N, C-alpha and C positions, 0 to 999 in steps of 0.2 A: 188668552188662557187664564190669566189671573182673575178676570172678572167672572169667569165661569166657576172658578173655585170659590170665590166669595159668594156667588149665587147659591152654590151647593151648601155652604155653611149657613147662610141665611135661611135656606129652606129647612134644614135640619133644626135650627134654632126655633123657627116658627112652628114646626111640627111639635117640638117639645113643649112650647108654650101652649099650644092648643090641647095637647094631652094633659098638661097640668090643670088647665081650666076645666076640662072634662072630669078629671079626678076630683077636683074640689067641688064641682057641681054634684057629683054622685055621692061623695062621702061627707060633704059638709052640711051644716045646719042652715038656718035662715038668719044668722047673725049679720049685722051690717058689715063687719070686717070680712066675712067670707064672701059676701056679694061683691064687695070692692075687689077682692083678690080675683074672683072669677072674671069680672069685667076687664081688669087690667091684663091678666094672662091671656084672655081671649083676644083683646084688641092688639096687644103687642105681637102675639103669635100670628094673628092674621096678617098684620102689616109685614112682619118678617117673612112669612111664608110666601105671600104674593109678590113681595119685592124680589125674593130669591128666584121664584119661578120666572118672573119677568126678566131678570138679569140673565138667566140661563137661556131663555128663548130668544132674546135679542142680541146675544153675543155670537158673532160669526167665528167659525173656526178658520184660521189661516195657517197654511203650511209654514213650518219653521225654517 
């Protein structure tokens, strides 16, 4: 059960990171700092999102 909760938290954190990357992409200019922020938010968001989804899918529910 604890792994599933961690997976949900990671999934939400990843979704927030991907949303931040998209917002920076839409609202930002072409400065080097902005491009670095977009890449970092997108990579970390994708890593967290897919790690969370994988944790949710691979965790088995056991009766307590």
